[in-house]
Residue, then its C-alpha position, 0 to 999 in steps of 0.5 A: m500500500r502506497p501513503i496518500k499525499q498529504n501535508g500532514y494531519h490536521h484535526g478535522n480532516l482525520r475522518r476524510a483522510v481515513i475513509d479516502a484510504a480505505l476507498e483507494a485500499i477498496a479499489e486495490s485489493g477489495p474490501a476485506g484486503w487491508s486492516l485498520r493499522e494499514l490504512a493508518r499508515r496509508a492516511g498518514v495518521s497514528h495507527a489508534a486514530p482510525a480506531h478511535h474514530f470508527g471504533d473498528k473496521t466494521g464502523l469504517l465501512t459503515a461510514v464508506a457505504a453510508e457515505g456511498f449510499g447518499m452519493f448513489a441516491d443523489a445520482l439515482e434522484r437526478a435521474a428520477g422520472d426516467a426508469l431507463e436513466v435511472g438504470v443507466a445512472y445506476v451502472r454509471f455510479a457502479v463504475g464511477h464509484r466502484p470502491y463504494f459500490e463494493v461496499m454497499f452491496r455487501p450488507e454482511l461488512y457493515r451495521m445495517d441499523d446505522p441511521d444515516l445509512a438507513t436514510a440513504r439506502e431508503r432514498a435510494a430504494r424510493v427512487l428504483v421502486t418508483s422508476s421500476g413502477t413506470l414499468s409495471p404491466a399492473p399494480a399486482q406486478d410493481r414488487l415483481t418488475t422492481i426486482a426484475a429491474w434492479s436484478l437487470v441493472h445491478g447484474f450487468a454492473g457486476l459483470w462489467l465490474s467483474g470483466s466478465l463481458p471481454e468482449a464489450a471492454h471498449e464499449d462505453p458502459e453507459a450505452l451498452a447498459r442504455s441498450v440492454i435496458r431498452l431491449f428488456s424493458g421494451m422502451s423505444s429509442p428517443g431518437 
């Protein structure tokens, strides 16, 4: 692990420094491949500072997930009202914020009862449910339609991030996701 470049630790930026170090470590080795002590070294803070601030690795990953879900909800809300664009925003977020995404959908890594996390997750879920509801053929099928739409975009994002679509590696993931979503949702091209 390489240290994050900082001009020195100043009281007040510890949280950000440690979260940034965690995001970098997650990008390099996943959410399990590092310790708080290693993050402290990377962030240029005392080895006890992350534990003092977050309690433990689960506390830090809870903060990462809460921040990620907040950003994710913001991205989905910007696309709200258009189910296709909500799906594309989902994939865009996954590709553009992979370290967050790798933690957010692994609830065994964090504390689900964290209030900030719960609020952000609920915001994101509201947009997903509302937008997928516009695709539902009947109110009785809203839940099934939401699960299908979520499975489609989450599955696509997972396949893209894992490199399981090697034939598409040189394509734009958003454009490909848009085509896949249109194919399965029956949406017509806007032009």
